[in-house]
All heavy atoms as TSV, in Angstrom:
chain	resi	resn	atom	element	x	y	z
A	1	MET	N	N	30.084	-4.413	14.860
A	1	MET	CA	C	29.257	-5.467	14.294
A	1	MET	C	C	27.866	-4.887	14.014
A	1	MET	O	O	27.269	-4.292	14.905
A	1	MET	CB	C	29.210	-6.633	15.291
A	1	MET	CG	C	28.217	-7.683	15.004
A	1	MET	SD	S	28.492	-9.070	13.953
A	1	MET	CE	C	30.006	-9.603	13.658
A	2	PRO	N	N	27.332	-5.078	12.816
A	2	PRO	CA	C	25.995	-4.553	12.508
A	2	PRO	C	C	24.902	-5.335	13.230
A	2	PRO	O	O	25.059	-6.509	13.536
A	2	PRO	CB	C	25.875	-4.735	11.000
A	2	PRO	CG	C	26.826	-5.813	10.658
A	2	PRO	CD	C	27.940	-5.725	11.674
A	3	ARG	N	N	23.852	-4.659	13.501
A	3	ARG	CA	C	22.695	-5.299	14.122
A	3	ARG	C	C	21.890	-5.995	13.032
A	3	ARG	O	O	21.632	-5.419	11.977
A	3	ARG	CB	C	21.838	-4.244	14.798
A	3	ARG	CG	C	20.761	-4.814	15.664
A	3	ARG	CD	C	20.078	-3.734	16.428
A	3	ARG	NE	N	19.122	-3.095	15.517
A	3	ARG	CZ	C	18.262	-2.181	15.857
A	3	ARG	NH1	N	18.254	-1.712	17.068
A	3	ARG	NH2	N	17.417	-1.686	14.995
A	4	GLU	N	N	21.525	-7.236	13.248
A	4	GLU	CA	C	20.769	-8.007	12.267
A	4	GLU	C	C	19.373	-8.280	12.781
A	4	GLU	O	O	19.187	-8.620	13.944
A	4	GLU	CB	C	21.470	-9.331	11.966
A	4	GLU	CG	C	22.786	-9.154	11.246
A	4	GLU	CD	C	23.395	-10.483	10.844
A	4	GLU	OE1	O	22.650	-11.459	10.651
A	4	GLU	OE2	O	24.621	-10.533	10.739
A	5	LEU	N	N	18.409	-8.109	11.909
A	5	LEU	CA	C	17.028	-8.411	12.230
A	5	LEU	C	C	16.574	-9.563	11.357
A	5	LEU	O	O	16.792	-9.553	10.150
A	5	LEU	CB	C	16.138	-7.193	11.972
A	5	LEU	CG	C	16.519	-5.910	12.696
A	5	LEU	CD1	C	15.639	-4.765	12.222
A	5	LEU	CD2	C	16.400	-6.090	14.188
A	6	THR	N	N	15.992	-10.552	11.955
A	6	THR	CA	C	15.452	-11.671	11.186
A	6	THR	C	C	14.004	-11.868	11.577
A	6	THR	O	O	13.612	-11.646	12.724
A	6	THR	CB	C	16.237	-12.973	11.422
A	6	THR	OG1	O	16.209	-13.273	12.817
A	6	THR	CG2	C	17.676	-12.847	10.967
A	7	GLY	N	N	13.209	-12.265	10.641
A	7	GLY	CA	C	11.798	-12.487	10.903
A	7	GLY	C	C	11.453	-13.954	10.800
A	7	GLY	O	O	12.282	-14.808	10.509
A	8	SER	N	N	10.209	-14.208	11.049
A	8	SER	CA	C	9.700	-15.567	10.972
A	8	SER	C	C	8.700	-15.641	9.831
A	8	SER	O	O	8.041	-14.657	9.508
A	8	SER	CB	C	9.008	-15.914	12.292
A	8	SER	OG	O	8.251	-17.081	12.161
A	9	LEU	N	N	8.589	-16.779	9.230
A	9	LEU	CA	C	7.596	-16.971	8.183
A	9	LEU	C	C	6.253	-17.387	8.759
A	9	LEU	O	O	5.298	-17.596	8.024
A	9	LEU	CB	C	8.078	-18.020	7.171
A	9	LEU	CG	C	9.306	-17.618	6.360
A	9	LEU	CD1	C	9.721	-18.757	5.437
A	9	LEU	CD2	C	9.042	-16.364	5.558
A	10	GLU	N	N	6.163	-17.490	10.073
A	10	GLU	CA	C	4.916	-17.857	10.743
A	10	GLU	C	C	4.029	-16.628	10.838
A	10	GLU	O	O	4.409	-15.615	11.405
A	10	GLU	CB	C	5.207	-18.415	12.135
A	10	GLU	CG	C	3.989	-18.734	12.949
A	10	GLU	CD	C	3.000	-19.656	12.255
A	10	GLU	OE1	O	3.428	-20.625	11.601
A	10	GLU	OE2	O	1.791	-19.394	12.346
A	11	GLY	N	N	2.830	-16.710	10.267
A	11	GLY	CA	C	1.941	-15.559	10.223
A	11	GLY	C	C	0.786	-15.612	11.193
A	11	GLY	O	O	-0.069	-14.723	11.176
A	12	GLY	N	N	0.721	-16.634	12.024
A	12	GLY	CA	C	-0.381	-16.749	12.970
A	12	GLY	C	C	-0.463	-15.524	13.872
A	12	GLY	O	O	0.541	-15.049	14.378
A	13	GLY	N	N	-1.667	-14.992	14.035
A	13	GLY	CA	C	-1.871	-13.833	14.883
A	13	GLY	C	C	-1.707	-12.495	14.190
A	13	GLY	O	O	-2.032	-11.460	14.757
A	14	LEU	N	N	-1.194	-12.501	12.973
A	14	LEU	CA	C	-1.059	-11.253	12.224
A	14	LEU	C	C	-2.398	-10.861	11.615
A	14	LEU	O	O	-3.199	-11.707	11.250
A	14	LEU	CB	C	-0.032	-11.399	11.091
A	14	LEU	CG	C	1.412	-11.632	11.485
A	14	LEU	CD1	C	2.264	-11.813	10.235
A	14	LEU	CD2	C	1.929	-10.474	12.312
A	15	ARG	N	N	-2.632	-9.574	11.506
A	15	ARG	CA	C	-3.792	-9.056	10.777
A	15	ARG	C	C	-3.262	-8.438	9.491
A	15	ARG	O	O	-2.358	-7.604	9.528
A	15	ARG	CB	C	-4.533	-8.019	11.604
A	15	ARG	CG	C	-5.130	-8.634	12.863
A	15	ARG	CD	C	-5.933	-7.650	13.675
A	15	ARG	NE	N	-5.176	-6.439	13.938
A	15	ARG	CZ	C	-5.722	-5.274	14.259
A	15	ARG	NH1	N	-7.014	-5.150	14.356
A	15	ARG	NH2	N	-4.965	-4.227	14.506
A	16	ILE	N	N	-3.814	-8.855	8.378
A	16	ILE	CA	C	-3.298	-8.463	7.065
A	16	ILE	C	C	-4.374	-7.733	6.282
A	16	ILE	O	O	-5.525	-8.167	6.235
A	16	ILE	CB	C	-2.853	-9.708	6.254
A	16	ILE	CG1	C	-1.850	-10.561	7.037
A	16	ILE	CG2	C	-2.321	-9.315	4.884
A	16	ILE	CD1	C	-0.505	-9.925	7.252
A	17	GLY	N	N	-3.994	-6.637	5.645
A	17	GLY	CA	C	-4.883	-5.917	4.744
A	17	GLY	C	C	-4.316	-5.956	3.335
A	17	GLY	O	O	-3.137	-5.670	3.126
A	18	LEU	N	N	-5.139	-6.346	2.389
A	18	LEU	CA	C	-4.739	-6.381	0.987
A	18	LEU	C	C	-5.628	-5.412	0.209
A	18	LEU	O	O	-6.837	-5.383	0.402
A	18	LEU	CB	C	-4.908	-7.786	0.405
A	18	LEU	CG	C	-4.116	-8.904	1.072
A	18	LEU	CD1	C	-4.531	-10.252	0.491
A	18	LEU	CD2	C	-2.627	-8.686	0.886
A	19	VAL	N	N	-5.026	-4.640	-0.677
A	19	VAL	CA	C	-5.775	-3.728	-1.531
A	19	VAL	C	C	-5.554	-4.172	-2.967
A	19	VAL	O	O	-4.412	-4.323	-3.405
A	19	VAL	CB	C	-5.318	-2.266	-1.337
A	19	VAL	CG1	C	-6.161	-1.335	-2.188
A	19	VAL	CG2	C	-5.392	-1.862	0.123
A	20	VAL	N	N	-6.660	-4.397	-3.682
A	20	VAL	CA	C	-6.585	-4.949	-5.037
A	20	VAL	C	C	-7.362	-4.062	-5.997
A	20	VAL	O	O	-8.514	-3.703	-5.726
A	20	VAL	CB	C	-7.184	-6.375	-5.076
A	20	VAL	CG1	C	-7.041	-6.986	-6.454
A	20	VAL	CG2	C	-6.523	-7.253	-4.038
A	21	SER	N	N	-6.749	-3.744	-7.101
A	21	SER	CA	C	-7.415	-2.955	-8.130
A	21	SER	C	C	-8.367	-3.827	-8.945
A	21	SER	O	O	-8.034	-4.962	-9.292
A	21	SER	CB	C	-6.358	-2.345	-9.054
A	21	SER	OG	O	-6.969	-1.740	-10.164
A	22	ARG	N	N	-9.544	-3.299	-9.236
A	22	ARG	CA	C	-10.486	-4.009	-10.100
A	22	ARG	C	C	-10.106	-3.840	-11.568
A	22	ARG	O	O	-10.526	-4.613	-12.417
A	22	ARG	CB	C	-11.911	-3.498	-9.869
A	22	ARG	CG	C	-12.467	-3.935	-8.534
A	22	ARG	CD	C	-13.951	-3.636	-8.411
A	22	ARG	NE	N	-14.275	-2.236	-8.563
A	22	ARG	CZ	C	-14.506	-1.389	-7.554
A	22	ARG	NH1	N	-14.435	-1.818	-6.310
A	22	ARG	NH2	N	-14.807	-0.138	-7.786
A	23	PHE	N	N	-9.318	-2.824	-11.880
A	23	PHE	CA	C	-8.864	-2.616	-13.249
A	23	PHE	C	C	-7.889	-3.734	-13.606
A	23	PHE	O	O	-7.037	-4.098	-12.804
A	23	PHE	CB	C	-8.174	-1.254	-13.385
A	23	PHE	CG	C	-7.727	-0.945	-14.777
A	23	PHE	CD1	C	-8.630	-0.506	-15.720
A	23	PHE	CD2	C	-6.414	-1.112	-15.140
A	23	PHE	CE1	C	-8.229	-0.226	-17.010
A	23	PHE	CE2	C	-5.992	-0.834	-16.427
A	23	PHE	CZ	C	-6.906	-0.388	-17.366
A	24	ASN	N	N	-8.037	-4.273	-14.778
A	24	ASN	CA	C	-7.145	-5.328	-15.271
A	24	ASN	C	C	-7.216	-6.580	-14.391
A	24	ASN	O	O	-6.201	-7.110	-13.939
A	24	ASN	CB	C	-5.715	-4.813	-15.400
A	24	ASN	CG	C	-4.927	-5.571	-16.443
A	24	ASN	OD1	O	-5.441	-6.476	-17.082
A	24	ASN	ND2	N	-3.679	-5.189	-16.625
A	25	ARG	N	N	-8.427	-7.043	-14.153
A	25	ARG	CA	C	-8.638	-8.219	-13.279
A	25	ARG	C	C	-7.894	-9.462	-13.737
A	25	ARG	O	O	-7.601	-10.327	-12.932
A	25	ARG	CB	C	-10.130	-8.527	-13.183
A	25	ARG	CG	C	-10.779	-7.665	-12.148
A	25	ARG	CD	C	-12.008	-8.302	-11.611
A	25	ARG	NE	N	-12.565	-7.349	-10.660
A	25	ARG	CZ	C	-13.819	-7.190	-10.406
A	25	ARG	NH1	N	-14.704	-7.933	-11.003
A	25	ARG	NH2	N	-14.231	-6.294	-9.549
A	26	SER	N	N	-7.608	-9.563	-15.023
A	26	SER	CA	C	-6.880	-10.743	-15.500
A	26	SER	C	C	-5.486	-10.816	-14.870
A	26	SER	O	O	-4.890	-11.888	-14.784
A	26	SER	CB	C	-6.773	-10.751	-17.027
A	26	SER	OG	O	-6.030	-9.638	-17.481
A	27	VAL	N	N	-4.990	-9.689	-14.406
A	27	VAL	CA	C	-3.696	-9.647	-13.719
A	27	VAL	C	C	-3.897	-9.665	-12.207
A	27	VAL	O	O	-3.237	-10.422	-11.483
A	27	VAL	CB	C	-2.892	-8.393	-14.132
A	27	VAL	CG1	C	-1.631	-8.241	-13.294
A	27	VAL	CG2	C	-2.556	-8.442	-15.608
A	28	THR	N	N	-4.823	-8.839	-11.705
A	28	THR	CA	C	-4.941	-8.674	-10.256
A	28	THR	C	C	-5.604	-9.859	-9.552
A	28	THR	O	O	-5.277	-10.149	-8.402
A	28	THR	CB	C	-5.687	-7.379	-9.899
A	28	THR	OG1	O	-7.009	-7.421	-10.446
A	28	THR	CG2	C	-4.947	-6.167	-10.435
A	29	ALA	N	N	-6.525	-10.550	-10.233
A	29	ALA	CA	C	-7.199	-11.696	-9.600
A	29	ALA	C	C	-6.209	-12.823	-9.264
A	29	ALA	O	O	-6.216	-13.337	-8.139
A	29	ALA	CB	C	-8.345	-12.207	-10.458
A	30	PRO	N	N	-5.337	-13.219	-10.190
A	30	PRO	CA	C	-4.353	-14.254	-9.828
A	30	PRO	C	C	-3.368	-13.790	-8.743
A	30	PRO	O	O	-2.919	-14.593	-7.924
A	30	PRO	CB	C	-3.611	-14.552	-11.130
A	30	PRO	CG	C	-4.498	-14.058	-12.218
A	30	PRO	CD	C	-5.289	-12.933	-11.625
A	31	LEU	N	N	-3.036	-12.500	-8.747
A	31	LEU	CA	C	-2.151	-11.988	-7.694
A	31	LEU	C	C	-2.823	-12.092	-6.329
A	31	LEU	O	O	-2.186	-12.489	-5.337
A	31	LEU	CB	C	-1.765	-10.531	-7.983
A	31	LEU	CG	C	-0.815	-10.311	-9.145
A	31	LEU	CD1	C	-0.691	-8.824	-9.465
A	31	LEU	CD2	C	0.546	-10.902	-8.844
A	32	LEU	N	N	-4.109	-11.757	-6.260
A	32	LEU	CA	C	-4.853	-11.876	-5.016
A	32	LEU	C	C	-4.931	-13.338	-4.571
A	32	LEU	O	O	-4.689	-13.653	-3.404
A	32	LEU	CB	C	-6.255	-11.291	-5.160
A	32	LEU	CG	C	-7.178	-11.472	-3.949
A	32	LEU	CD1	C	-6.577	-10.821	-2.710
A	32	LEU	CD2	C	-8.558	-10.931	-4.260
A	33	THR	N	N	-5.236	-14.227	-5.501
A	33	THR	CA	C	-5.310	-15.656	-5.184
A	33	THR	C	C	-3.981	-16.154	-4.617
A	33	THR	O	O	-3.945	-16.851	-3.603
A	33	THR	CB	C	-5.706	-16.462	-6.431
A	33	THR	OG1	O	-6.980	-16.015	-6.878
A	33	THR	CG2	C	-5.741	-17.947	-6.143
A	34	GLY	N	N	-2.897	-15.785	-5.257
A	34	GLY	CA	C	-1.572	-16.199	-4.791
A	34	GLY	C	C	-1.242	-15.647	-3.413
A	34	GLY	O	O	-0.684	-16.354	-2.566
A	35	ALA	N	N	-1.603	-14.395	-3.174
A	35	ALA	CA	C	-1.343	-13.785	-1.868
A	35	ALA	C	C	-2.137	-14.502	-0.781
A	35	ALA	O	O	-1.607	-14.804	0.288
A	35	ALA	CB	C	-1.696	-12.299	-1.899
A	36	LEU	N	N	-3.408	-14.785	-1.049
A	36	LEU	CA	C	-4.243	-15.469	-0.066
A	36	LEU	C	C	-3.740	-16.887	0.206
A	36	LEU	O	O	-3.724	-17.335	1.359
A	36	LEU	CB	C	-5.699	-15.495	-0.528
A	36	LEU	CG	C	-6.388	-14.124	-0.585
A	36	LEU	CD1	C	-7.751	-14.240	-1.247
A	36	LEU	CD2	C	-6.487	-13.507	0.793
A	37	GLU	N	N	-3.310	-17.583	-0.831
A	37	GLU	CA	C	-2.756	-18.924	-0.654
A	37	GLU	C	C	-1.480	-18.880	0.189
A	37	GLU	O	O	-1.272	-19.731	1.064
A	37	GLU	CB	C	-2.483	-19.577	-2.003
A	37	GLU	CG	C	-3.738	-19.987	-2.751
A	37	GLU	CD	C	-3.459	-20.480	-4.167
A	37	GLU	OE1	O	-2.275	-20.474	-4.601
A	37	GLU	OE2	O	-4.430	-20.861	-4.841
A	38	ALA	N	N	-0.617	-17.910	-0.074
A	38	ALA	CA	C	0.635	-17.791	0.685
A	38	ALA	C	C	0.358	-17.466	2.146
A	38	ALA	O	O	0.995	-18.028	3.045
A	38	ALA	CB	C	1.525	-16.716	0.062
A	39	LEU	N	N	-0.603	-16.581	2.392
A	39	LEU	CA	C	-0.947	-16.250	3.778
A	39	LEU	C	C	-1.476	-17.468	4.516
A	39	LEU	O	O	-1.093	-17.726	5.661
A	39	LEU	CB	C	-1.961	-15.105	3.808
A	39	LEU	CG	C	-1.423	-13.744	3.366
A	39	LEU	CD1	C	-2.558	-12.742	3.205
A	39	LEU	CD2	C	-0.378	-13.228	4.349
A	40	THR	N	N	-2.342	-18.225	3.867
A	40	THR	CA	C	-2.879	-19.447	4.474
A	40	THR	C	C	-1.754	-20.445	4.758
A	40	THR	O	O	-1.705	-21.048	5.829
A	40	THR	CB	C	-3.937	-20.088	3.556
A	40	THR	OG1	O	-5.009	-19.156	3.389
A	40	THR	CG2	C	-4.476	-21.370	4.143
A	41	ALA	N	N	-0.845	-20.589	3.811
A	41	ALA	CA	C	0.268	-21.532	3.975
A	41	ALA	C	C	1.170	-21.158	5.151
A	41	ALA	O	O	1.827	-22.023	5.731
A	41	ALA	CB	C	1.093	-21.597	2.692
A	42	HIS	N	N	1.178	-19.880	5.507
A	42	HIS	CA	C	2.039	-19.427	6.600
A	42	HIS	C	C	1.275	-19.176	7.889
A	42	HIS	O	O	1.759	-18.509	8.801
A	42	HIS	CB	C	2.826	-18.194	6.176
A	42	HIS	CG	C	3.857	-18.514	5.135
A	42	HIS	ND1	N	5.033	-19.164	5.424
A	42	HIS	CD2	C	3.862	-18.321	3.795
A	42	HIS	CE1	C	5.721	-19.341	4.312
A	42	HIS	NE2	N	5.029	-18.854	3.308
A	43	GLY	N	N	0.053	-19.717	7.953
A	43	GLY	CA	C	-0.671	-19.728	9.215
A	43	GLY	C	C	-1.543	-18.532	9.517
A	43	GLY	O	O	-2.010	-18.385	10.645
A	44	VAL	N	N	-1.773	-17.659	8.547
A	44	VAL	CA	C	-2.652	-16.512	8.781
A	44	VAL	C	C	-4.098	-16.987	8.646
A	44	VAL	O	O	-4.470	-17.584	7.633
A	44	VAL	CB	C	-2.363	-15.361	7.791
A	44	VAL	CG1	C	-3.316	-14.203	8.019
A	44	VAL	CG2	C	-0.918	-14.899	7.919
A	45	ALA	N	N	-4.904	-16.716	9.646
A	45	ALA	CA	C	-6.313	-17.134	9.639
A	45	ALA	C	C	-7.114	-16.275	8.664
A	45	ALA	O	O	-6.841	-15.082	8.505
A	45	ALA	CB	C	-6.896	-17.009	11.033
A	46	ASP	N	N	-8.105	-16.889	8.012
A	46	ASP	CA	C	-8.954	-16.151	7.070
A	46	ASP	C	C	-9.596	-14.932	7.712
A	46	ASP	O	O	-9.728	-13.881	7.082
A	46	ASP	CB	C	-10.053	-17.063	6.513
A	46	ASP	CG	C	-9.532	-18.073	5.501
A	46	ASP	OD1	O	-8.405	-17.890	5.006
A	46	ASP	OD2	O	-10.266	-19.030	5.207
A	47	GLY	N	N	-9.994	-15.056	8.962
A	47	GLY	CA	C	-10.633	-13.947	9.660
A	47	GLY	C	C	-9.707	-12.787	9.962
A	47	GLY	O	O	-10.163	-11.706	10.331
A	48	ASP	N	N	-8.413	-12.992	9.796
A	48	ASP	CA	C	-7.431	-11.934	10.029
A	48	ASP	C	C	-6.993	-11.247	8.745
A	48	ASP	O	O	-6.042	-10.459	8.754
A	48	ASP	CB	C	-6.193	-12.504	10.750
A	48	ASP	CG	C	-6.483	-12.880	12.186
A	48	ASP	OD1	O	-7.416	-12.288	12.766
A	48	ASP	OD2	O	-5.787	-13.759	12.724
A	49	VAL	N	N	-7.682	-11.539	7.648
A	49	VAL	CA	C	-7.344	-10.938	6.356
A	49	VAL	C	C	-8.535	-10.109	5.882
A	49	VAL	O	O	-9.662	-10.582	5.857
A	49	VAL	CB	C	-7.002	-12.011	5.297
A	49	VAL	CG1	C	-6.688	-11.364	3.947
A	49	VAL	CG2	C	-5.845	-12.874	5.762
A	50	VAL	N	N	-8.255	-8.866	5.509
A	50	VAL	CA	C	-9.266	-7.981	4.934
A	50	VAL	C	C	-8.799	-7.618	3.529
A	50	VAL	O	O	-7.648	-7.216	3.334
A	50	VAL	CB	C	-9.437	-6.697	5.774
A	50	VAL	CG1	C	-10.389	-5.727	5.105
A	50	VAL	CG2	C	-9.897	-7.039	7.169
A	51	VAL	N	N	-9.701	-7.772	2.557
A	51	VAL	CA	C	-9.385	-7.444	1.168
A	51	VAL	C	C	-10.260	-6.268	0.746
A	51	VAL	O	O	-11.483	-6.330	0.856
A	51	VAL	CB	C	-9.625	-8.642	0.222
A	51	VAL	CG1	C	-9.304	-8.263	-1.219
A	51	VAL	CG2	C	-8.796	-9.842	0.652
A	52	ALA	N	N	-9.639	-5.205	0.288
A	52	ALA	CA	C	-10.357	-4.040	-0.222
A	52	ALA	C	C	-10.168	-3.990	-1.732
A	52	ALA	O	O	-9.031	-4.014	-2.221
A	52	ALA	CB	C	-9.832	-2.762	0.417
A	53	HIS	N	N	-11.263	-3.942	-2.462
A	53	HIS	CA	C	-11.214	-3.818	-3.922
A	53	HIS	C	C	-11.466	-2.358	-4.282
A	53	HIS	O	O	-12.454	-1.765	-3.835
A	53	HIS	CB	C	-12.285	-4.710	-4.560
A	53	HIS	CG	C	-12.043	-6.165	-4.325
A	53	HIS	ND1	N	-11.265	-6.931	-5.162
A	53	HIS	CD2	C	-12.447	-6.988	-3.333
A	53	HIS	CE1	C	-11.223	-8.168	-4.701
A	53	HIS	NE2	N	-11.931	-8.221	-3.584
A	54	VAL	N	N	-10.567	-1.800	-5.059
A	54	VAL	CA	C	-10.685	-0.400	-5.472
A	54	VAL	C	C	-10.720	-0.326	-6.996
A	54	VAL	O	O	-10.299	-1.266	-7.681
A	54	VAL	CB	C	-9.520	0.448	-4.906
A	54	VAL	CG1	C	-9.546	0.474	-3.391
A	54	VAL	CG2	C	-8.170	-0.054	-5.394
A	55	PRO	N	N	-11.229	0.787	-7.542
A	55	PRO	CA	C	-11.375	0.877	-9.000
A	55	PRO	C	C	-10.064	0.750	-9.785
A	55	PRO	O	O	-9.999	0.045	-10.784
A	55	PRO	CB	C	-11.991	2.260	-9.219
A	55	PRO	CG	C	-12.638	2.601	-7.935
A	55	PRO	CD	C	-11.822	1.938	-6.871
A	56	GLY	N	N	-9.021	1.440	-9.360
A	56	GLY	CA	C	-7.775	1.426	-10.123
A	56	GLY	C	C	-6.568	1.655	-9.236
A	56	GLY	O	O	-6.660	1.680	-8.009
A	57	ALA	N	N	-5.428	1.866	-9.869
A	57	ALA	CA	C	-4.170	2.031	-9.142
A	57	ALA	C	C	-4.140	3.312	-8.319
A	57	ALA	O	O	-3.519	3.361	-7.256
A	57	ALA	CB	C	-3.001	2.011	-10.113
A	58	PHE	N	N	-4.811	4.349	-8.782
A	58	PHE	CA	C	-4.795	5.638	-8.099
A	58	PHE	C	C	-5.356	5.525	-6.681
A	58	PHE	O	O	-4.902	6.210	-5.761
A	58	PHE	CB	C	-5.602	6.657	-8.913
A	58	PHE	CG	C	-5.615	8.032	-8.320
A	58	PHE	CD1	C	-4.505	8.863	-8.438
A	58	PHE	CD2	C	-6.721	8.498	-7.636
A	58	PHE	CE1	C	-4.509	10.131	-7.880
A	58	PHE	CE2	C	-6.743	9.757	-7.078
A	58	PHE	CZ	C	-5.630	10.574	-7.202
A	59	GLU	N	N	-6.341	4.670	-6.477
A	59	GLU	CA	C	-7.009	4.547	-5.185
A	59	GLU	C	C	-6.286	3.637	-4.190
A	59	GLU	O	O	-6.607	3.625	-3.005
A	59	GLU	CB	C	-8.436	4.021	-5.385
A	59	GLU	CG	C	-9.346	4.962	-6.135
A	59	GLU	CD	C	-9.193	4.895	-7.655
A	59	GLU	OE1	O	-8.466	4.014	-8.164
A	59	GLU	OE2	O	-9.816	5.731	-8.331
A	60	ILE	N	N	-5.315	2.872	-4.646
A	60	ILE	CA	C	-4.619	1.913	-3.772
A	60	ILE	C	C	-3.972	2.583	-2.559
A	60	ILE	O	O	-4.195	2.147	-1.430
A	60	ILE	CB	C	-3.613	1.060	-4.575
A	60	ILE	CG1	C	-4.380	0.108	-5.493
A	60	ILE	CG2	C	-2.676	0.285	-3.638
A	60	ILE	CD1	C	-3.505	-0.681	-6.442
A	61	PRO	N	N	-3.190	3.660	-2.734
A	61	PRO	CA	C	-2.570	4.252	-1.536
A	61	PRO	C	C	-3.586	4.801	-0.536
A	61	PRO	O	O	-3.371	4.734	0.674
A	61	PRO	CB	C	-1.687	5.372	-2.076
A	61	PRO	CG	C	-1.758	5.325	-3.544
A	61	PRO	CD	C	-2.749	4.289	-3.954
A	62	PHE	N	N	-4.694	5.333	-1.028
A	62	PHE	CA	C	-5.712	5.868	-0.127
A	62	PHE	C	C	-6.361	4.750	0.692
A	62	PHE	O	O	-6.573	4.891	1.894
A	62	PHE	CB	C	-6.773	6.637	-0.921
A	62	PHE	CG	C	-6.214	7.835	-1.633
A	62	PHE	CD1	C	-5.974	7.791	-2.991
A	62	PHE	CD2	C	-5.896	8.993	-0.934
A	62	PHE	CE1	C	-5.434	8.883	-3.649
A	62	PHE	CE2	C	-5.363	10.093	-1.581
A	62	PHE	CZ	C	-5.122	10.045	-2.941
A	63	ALA	N	N	-6.670	3.637	0.036
A	63	ALA	CA	C	-7.270	2.502	0.738
A	63	ALA	C	C	-6.279	1.901	1.728
A	63	ALA	O	O	-6.651	1.570	2.864
A	63	ALA	CB	C	-7.740	1.441	-0.256
A	64	ALA	N	N	-5.026	1.775	1.336
A	64	ALA	CA	C	-4.006	1.220	2.239
A	64	ALA	C	C	-3.818	2.123	3.454
A	64	ALA	O	O	-3.699	1.639	4.589
A	64	ALA	CB	C	-2.687	1.041	1.493
A	65	HIS	N	N	-3.821	3.424	3.230
A	65	HIS	CA	C	-3.683	4.375	4.338
A	65	HIS	C	C	-4.870	4.262	5.297
A	65	HIS	O	O	-4.691	4.244	6.523
A	65	HIS	CB	C	-3.569	5.798	3.795
A	65	HIS	CG	C	-3.482	6.836	4.863
A	65	HIS	ND1	N	-2.335	7.041	5.609
A	65	HIS	CD2	C	-4.384	7.713	5.332
A	65	HIS	CE1	C	-2.552	8.002	6.478
A	65	HIS	NE2	N	-3.798	8.437	6.333
A	66	ALA	N	N	-6.071	4.168	4.747
A	66	ALA	CA	C	-7.269	4.045	5.579
A	66	ALA	C	C	-7.234	2.753	6.399
A	66	ALA	O	O	-7.600	2.745	7.581
A	66	ALA	CB	C	-8.524	4.099	4.713
A	67	MET	N	N	-6.775	1.666	5.777
A	67	MET	CA	C	-6.675	0.392	6.499
A	67	MET	C	C	-5.647	0.486	7.630
A	67	MET	O	O	-5.895	0.024	8.740
A	67	MET	CB	C	-6.281	-0.744	5.548
A	67	MET	CG	C	-7.348	-1.126	4.577
A	67	MET	SD	S	-6.712	-2.343	3.417
A	67	MET	CE	C	-7.686	-3.741	3.894
A	68	ALA	N	N	-4.512	1.075	7.346
A	68	ALA	CA	C	-3.454	1.199	8.359
A	68	ALA	C	C	-3.911	2.085	9.503
A	68	ALA	O	O	-3.651	1.799	10.681
A	68	ALA	CB	C	-2.188	1.745	7.727
A	69	LYS	N	N	-4.590	3.166	9.174
A	69	LYS	CA	C	-5.088	4.086	10.194
A	69	LYS	C	C	-6.102	3.396	11.108
A	69	LYS	O	O	-6.052	3.527	12.320
A	69	LYS	CB	C	-5.730	5.288	9.496
A	69	LYS	CG	C	-5.673	6.555	10.248
A	69	LYS	CD	C	-6.030	7.681	9.307
A	69	LYS	CE	C	-6.804	8.731	10.057
A	69	LYS	NZ	N	-7.242	9.820	9.231
A	70	ARG	N	N	-6.995	2.639	10.494
A	70	ARG	CA	C	-7.998	1.928	11.288
A	70	ARG	C	C	-7.340	0.851	12.156
A	70	ARG	O	O	-7.701	0.666	13.311
A	70	ARG	CB	C	-9.026	1.293	10.376
A	70	ARG	CG	C	-10.097	0.573	11.153
A	70	ARG	CD	C	-11.200	0.089	10.304
A	70	ARG	NE	N	-12.108	-0.669	11.138
A	70	ARG	CZ	C	-13.401	-0.526	11.140
A	70	ARG	NH1	N	-13.958	0.331	10.337
A	70	ARG	NH2	N	-14.160	-1.248	11.933
A	71	ALA	N	N	-6.363	0.149	11.611
A	71	ALA	CA	C	-5.667	-0.890	12.383
A	71	ALA	C	C	-4.941	-0.277	13.576
A	71	ALA	O	O	-4.902	-0.875	14.642
A	71	ALA	CB	C	-4.683	-1.641	11.488
A	72	ALA	N	N	-4.399	0.901	13.397
A	72	ALA	CA	C	-3.667	1.556	14.484
A	72	ALA	C	C	-4.603	1.963	15.614
A	72	ALA	O	O	-4.192	1.982	16.780
A	72	ALA	CB	C	-2.926	2.770	13.955
A	73	THR	N	N	-5.853	2.251	15.301
A	73	THR	CA	C	-6.786	2.683	16.345
A	73	THR	C	C	-7.532	1.519	16.977
A	73	THR	O	O	-8.160	1.690	18.011
A	73	THR	CB	C	-7.820	3.684	15.784
A	73	THR	OG1	O	-8.573	3.054	14.758
A	73	THR	CG2	C	-7.145	4.930	15.255
A	74	THR	N	N	-7.462	0.332	16.384
A	74	THR	CA	C	-8.184	-0.817	16.931
A	74	THR	C	C	-7.292	-1.797	17.669
A	74	THR	O	O	-7.737	-2.833	18.095
A	74	THR	CB	C	-8.958	-1.566	15.821
A	74	THR	OG1	O	-8.040	-2.011	14.827
A	74	THR	CG2	C	-10.017	-0.687	15.203
A	75	ARG	N	N	-6.050	-1.505	17.796
A	75	ARG	CA	C	-5.125	-2.406	18.515
A	75	ARG	C	C	-5.239	-2.242	19.980
A	75	ARG	O	O	-5.422	-1.347	20.618
A	75	ARG	CB	C	-3.702	-2.172	18.072
A	75	ARG	CG	C	-3.446	-2.898	16.782
A	75	ARG	CD	C	-2.106	-3.567	16.828
A	75	ARG	NE	N	-2.084	-4.434	15.669
A	75	ARG	CZ	C	-1.687	-5.666	15.700
A	75	ARG	NH1	N	-1.264	-6.191	16.795
A	75	ARG	NH2	N	-1.683	-6.397	14.649
């Protein structure tokens, strides 16, 4: 029998990092708004969300890596 993992849609207590490109804001701004609304709807507190704005797509992995690294050292 395979092992099954299921998660919860409850986000309370989670710390979330979002990285958003400033390039093509007509696309990225609504995506950010939708992500923030979804997090709020699932119980994630505003104070537990950090949003990093970067110039373009090239910088996204670097910012995400820096956020993950910092989160790992502050737990």
